[in-house]
C-alpha positions in Angstrom: 0.0 0.0 -0.1 1.2 3.7 -0.6 0.5 5.0 3.0 3.9 2.5 3.6 5.8 4.1 0.9 5.1 7.3 1.6 6.6 6.7 5.5 9.7 6.4 4.0 9.3 10.2 2.4 10.7 12.9 4.7 8.5 15.8 4.5 11.1 17.8 5.8 13.9 16.6 3.6 11.9 16.9 0.6 10.7 20.1 1.2 14.6 21.1 1.4 15.6 19.6 -1.5 13.1 21.5 -3.8 14.2 25.1 -1.9 18.3 23.5 -3.0 17.3 22.8 -6.1 19.6 25.0 -9.2 20.0 26.0 -12.5 22.5 23.5 -13.9 19.6 20.8 -11.8 16.1 22.9 -13.9 18.3 22.6 -17.3 19.7 19.1 -16.7 15.7 18.0 -15.9 15.0 20.0 -18.6 16.9 18.2 -21.6 15.5 14.7 -19.9 13.1 13.2 -22.3 12.3 11.1 -19.0 12.0 12.9 -15.9 12.0 11.3 -12.3 10.6 12.7 -9.3 14.2 14.4 -8.5 13.7 16.0 -11.5 9.9 16.9 -11.1 11.7 19.0 -8.1 13.3 21.0 -9.9 11.2 21.7 -12.1 8.4 23.3 -9.8 11.7 24.9 -7.4 11.2 28.8 -7.1 14.6 27.9 -9.2 12.4 27.0 -12.7 10.9 30.4 -12.2 13.0 31.7 -14.7 12.3 29.1 -17.7 8.6 29.3 -17.8 8.1 29.9 -21.4 10.8 27.2 -22.2 7.8 24.6 -19.8 5.7 26.6 -21.7 6.9 25.3 -25.1 7.5 21.9 -24.3 4.8 21.4 -22.4 2.3 22.3 -25.4 4.6 20.4 -27.3 4.6 16.7 -25.5 0.5 17.4 -24.5 0.0 17.4 -28.8 2.0 14.9 -29.2 -0.3 12.4 -26.7 -3.9 13.7 -27.2 -3.7 16.6 -30.6 -5.7 19.5 -29.6 -8.1 17.7 -27.9 -10.2 19.0 -24.2 -12.3 16.9 -22.6 -15.0 18.1 -21.1 -17.2 17.3 -18.2 -19.7 17.9 -15.8 -19.8 17.6 -12.8 -23.2 16.9 -10.7 -23.8 17.1 -6.5 -26.2 14.4 -5.8 -26.0 15.2 -1.8 -24.6 17.0 0.4 -25.1 15.1 3.7 -21.6 14.6 4.7 -20.4 13.5 8.0 -17.1 14.6 8.1 -15.8 18.2 10.0 -13.6 19.0 7.6 -12.2 22.9 8.5 -12.1 24.1 4.8 -15.4 22.1 3.6 -18.9 24.4 2.8 -20.3 20.6 3.8 -19.0 20.5 6.9 -21.1 18.7 9.6 -21.5 21.5 11.9 -22.2 24.2 9.2 -25.8 25.0 9.8 -27.1 24.6 6.4 -29.9 22.4 4.6 -29.3 18.5 4.3 -30.0 17.3 0.8 -30.4 13.6 -1.0 -31.6 13.6 -4.0 -33.9 11.1 -4.4 -33.5 8.6 -7.9 -36.1 10.7 -9.6 -34.9 13.8 -9.1 -31.5 12.8 -10.0 -32.9 11.8 -13.0 -34.2 14.9 -13.3 -30.8 16.6 -13.0 -29.6 14.0 -15.8 -32.2 15.5 -18.5 -31.6 19.0 -16.8 -27.8 18.2 -17.7 -28.7 16.7 -21.5 -30.1 20.5 -22.5 -27.2 21.9 -21.3 -24.8 20.5 -24.0 -23.7 17.3 -25.4 -21.9 16.0 -22.0 -21.1 12.3 -22.6 -19.1 12.8 -19.8 -20.8 12.7 -16.0 -18.9 13.0 -12.4 -21.4 12.3 -9.5 -20.3 14.0 -6.1 -21.6 13.7 -3.2 -20.5 14.6 0.2 -19.3 11.6 3.0 -22.7 10.2 3.9 -21.8 5.8 3.9 -25.6 5.7 6.4 -27.9 7.0 4.6 -25.9 7.8 0.9 -23.7 5.0 0.0 -22.9 2.1 -1.8 -26.3 1.6 -2.7 -27.1 4.6 -3.4 -24.7 5.2 -5.3 -25.8 2.6 -7.2 -28.9 2.5 -8.6 -27.7 6.8 -9.5 -25.2 4.9 -11.4 -27.6 2.4 -13.7 -30.5 5.6 -14.3 -27.3 7.7 -15.4 -26.4 5.1 -17.1 -29.6 6.0 -19.9 -27.9 9.3 -21.0 -24.4 9.5 -20.6 -21.9 7.0 -22.1 -19.1 7.9 -19.3 -20.0 7.7 -15.8 -16.7 8.1 -13.1 -17.1 9.0 -8.5 -16.0 11.5 -6.4 -17.4 9.9 -3.3 -16.2 8.4 0.6 -13.9 6.4 -0.7 -14.5 2.9 -0.8 -13.1 -0.9 0.3 -12.1 -2.7 -3.0 -15.3 -4.6 -3.1 -17.4 -1.8 -3.1 -15.7 -0.8 -6.2 -15.8 -4.0 -8.2 -19.5 -3.1 -7.6 -19.7 -0.1 -9.1 -18.5 -1.3 -11.6 -20.9 -3.6 -12.9 -23.3 -0.4 -12.6 -21.6 1.5 -15.0 -18.9 3.5 -13.2 -16.1 3.8 -15.7 -13.4 6.2 -13.2 -13.9 7.2 -10.0 -12.2 10.7 -8.4 -10.7 11.5 -5.5 -8.5 14.4 -3.8 -5.9 13.4 -0.5 -6.2 16.7 0.2 -2.6 17.0 1.8 0.3 14.4 1.1 1.7 15.4 5.1 0.7 12.5 7.8 1.3 15.2 10.6 -1.0 18.0 9.6 -3.5 15.7 7.9 -5.5 15.8 11.3 -5.0 19.7 11.4 -7.7 20.4 8.5 -9.4 16.7 8.5 -9.9 15.7 12.4 -13.2 14.3 12.3 -15.2 11.6 10.1 -14.1 8.7 8.3 -11.6 11.6 6.3 -9.9 12.2 9.0 -8.1 8.4 8.0 -5.1 8.8 6.6 -4.6 5.3 5.7 -7.4 4.4 4.7 -8.6 7.5 2.1 -4.3 7.4 0.7 -4.6 3.6 0.2 -8.4 4.3 -1.7 -6.9 4.1 -4.6 -5.1 0.8 -4.0 -8.4 -0.3 -3.9 -10.0 1.1 -7.2 -6.4 -0.4 -8.7 -7.0 -3.6 -6.5 -10.7 -2.5 -8.2 -9.5 -2.9 -12.3 -11.3 0.8 -12.1 -10.5 2.1 -15.2 -9.5 5.3 -14.8 -8.1 7.2 -11.2 -8.3 10.6 -10.7 -5.7 12.6 -7.4 -5.1 15.9 -6.1 -3.8 18.0 -3.7 -6.3 21.3 -2.4 -3.5 23.9 -2.7 -3.6 26.3 -0.3 -4.1 23.8 3.1 -0.1 22.9 3.2 2.8 26.0 3.2 4.6 24.1 1.8 2.3 23.5 -1.7 5.3 22.2 -3.9 5.9 19.4 -1.2 2.4 17.7 -0.8 2.4 18.3 -5.1 5.8 16.1 -5.5 4.3 13.3 -3.2 1.5 13.4 -5.4 4.0 13.2 -8.6 5.4 9.7 -5.7 2.0 8.7 -5.9 1.3 8.7 -9.2 4.4 6.9 -10.0 3.8 3.9 -7.9 -0.1 3.5 -8.6 1.3 3.6 -12.2 4.1 0.9 -11.6 1.3 -1.7 -9.8 -2.2 -0.6 -11.8 -0.7 -0.2 -15.2 -3.6 -1.3 -16.8 -5.3 1.3 -15.4 -5.7 5.7 -16.9 -4.9 8.7 -14.1 -5.2 12.1 -14.1 -3.8 15.0 -11.3 -5.5 18.3 -10.5 -4.1 21.4 -9.0 -7.5 22.6 -7.4 -6.7 26.5 -5.7 -8.5 26.4 -2.6 -11.1 29.5 -2.4 -13.5 30.6 -0.1 -15.9 27.9 1.8 -19.8 28.8 3.1 -18.7 28.0 6.7 -16.7 30.7 6.8 -13.1 30.4 9.7 -10.0 28.6 7.7 -8.7 30.6 5.7 -5.4 28.9 3.1 -2.1 28.8 4.4 -0.5 30.2 0.9 -2.0 31.8 -2.0 -0.9 29.8 -5.3 -0.3 32.4 -7.1 -1.3 32.3 -11.4 2.6 31.9 -12.6 2.9 29.2 -10.1 -0.4 27.3 -11.1 1.0 27.1 -14.9 4.8 26.0 -13.8 3.4 23.1 -11.9 1.8 22.2 -14.0 3.7 22.7 -17.4 6.0 20.1 -14.7 3.1 18.3 -14.4 3.1 16.7 -18.6 7.2 17.6 -18.9 7.2 14.4 -15.9 4.7 12.2 -17.5 3.6 13.1 -21.5 0.9 10.7 -21.0 -1.6 11.7 -17.7 -4.3 14.2 -17.9 -4.5 17.1 -16.6 -8.1 18.0 -15.8 -8.7 22.5 -14.8 -11.9 22.8 -12.9 -14.4 25.8 -12.7 -12.6 26.7 -9.7 -10.3 28.0 -11.7 -11.1 31.4 -14.0 -12.0 31.6 -17.5 -8.6 33.6 -18.8 -6.5 30.5 -17.2 -8.7 27.4 -18.5 -8.3 29.5 -21.9 -4.2 30.0 -21.8 -3.4 26.9 -20.1 -5.5 24.5 -22.6 -3.1 25.6 -25.7 -0.9 24.3 -22.7 -0.9 21.5 -21.7 -4.2 21.5 -19.8 -6.6 18.2 -20.9 -9.8 17.8 -19.3 -12.2 21.0 -18.2 -15.4 20.8 -16.8 -18.3 23.1 -17.7 -21.2 24.9 -16.7 -19.9 23.7 -13.5 -23.0 23.8 -10.4 -21.4 22.3 -6.8 -24.9 22.6 -5.1 -27.3 19.6 -5.1 -29.5 19.4 -7.5 -28.7 22.4 -8.9 -29.1 22.0 -12.4 -32.2 21.6 -11.6 -35.1 20.7 -8.1 -32.4 23.5 -5.8 -30.9 26.6 -8.1 -30.4 28.3 -5.8 -28.7 25.3 -2.5 -25.7 26.5 -1.2 -22.8 26.0 -3.0 -19.5 23.8 -1.3 -16.9 25.9 -3.4 -17.7 29.9 -5.7 -16.9 28.9 -9.3 -14.9 31.3 -11.7 -15.3 30.1 -15.1 -19.5 30.9 -15.0 -19.5 30.5 -19.1 -22.2 28.5 -20.4 -20.6 25.0 -22.2 -21.9 27.0 -25.4 -19.9 29.4 -25.3 -16.9 27.5 -23.5 -17.2 25.6 -26.6 -17.1 27.9 -29.3 -13.8 29.9 -27.0 -12.2 26.5 -27.4 -12.6 26.2 -31.2 -11.6 30.3 -31.3 -7.8 28.8 -30.2 -7.9 25.9 -32.2 -8.6 23.3 -30.0 -11.3 20.7 -30.2 -13.5 20.1 -27.6 -14.3 16.2 -27.1 -18.0 15.7 -25.4 -17.5 11.4 -25.6 -14.1 10.4 -25.5 -14.4 6.7 -23.6 -17.3 4.1 -23.8 -17.8 0.2 -22.3 -17.9 -1.2 -26.0 -14.8 0.0 -25.9 -13.8 -2.8 -23.1 -15.9 -5.3 -25.5 -14.4 -4.5 -28.3 -11.2 -5.4 -26.3 -12.4 -8.2 -25.0 -14.2 -10.1 -28.3 -10.2 -8.6 -30.4 -7.9 -10.9 -27.8 -10.2 -13.7 -28.2 
């Protein structure tokens, strides 16, 4: 399990290594066709800041070699904000005085229908708070069963599950799982996650192993920028994690995200660090140079101008017209959001803008029949 590997990597030593990277280390990393985590540390270090344009060109080159000029489009749907966790930064915090909603399956279907009217979405991300007693695997399975009638690619972002539960959901049409570790800093993790299942660091960290063991087709990962002051160290730990997963579950497709913390509705927690736009660009370029095949995703947390620019330089997946409140597309359009979006353009507007930029928005890039075809050919 990755938690065992992570225990061998010292946080403070890694922080010091990144700070000590030199101009020569950066130039060496940028000259290599295949980079290791040491190279990644150099490329996200302060020493790499003068090389942003060079990194942008390399990132664009590797992205277009692997993905062409395509941008995969998806939309999230929050089906419940009921949660038993006490994450200090989250609008769904159990102590936050807000109306709690668990959509009925009929209401889920109303949301699916409303989403299909926004644009030709085929990639749906179903999101829940973490309340396994009231909105657990049986509920998620039913939501997936109905969603299959409307979408060809279904992913979930829910509480970490067991291997057997992930396997069960794949039988209901689930193709991918997204889970943010939030932070890899074990010593500080419970400061941000004091109560609830999410407070169990190893259970969450090793959830990615359970996804791989269950044969999940696509696994998404990320850290929440703003929790830890040393965001470079956190992202380096994610790079170690990515390499570990690729080695052990090599048939799986991987994606990464770098969500920058924005104000949540519970009002108290302020980010420990604010990542600048240039730093976000630097880490995005570094990740693409580090791994040519990984899918890099930007959500509507980011402003339109940043998403537009990065769509040409390294990002390969984007959400559009996102609502972060349960039932926000039809049932409860005025409900309390988990976080505020920053790109509020419609799907049609984003589609048009990407085409103006020479990108090709892709609304359907996977179907379960693709795997069935592989099985037939193999037989």
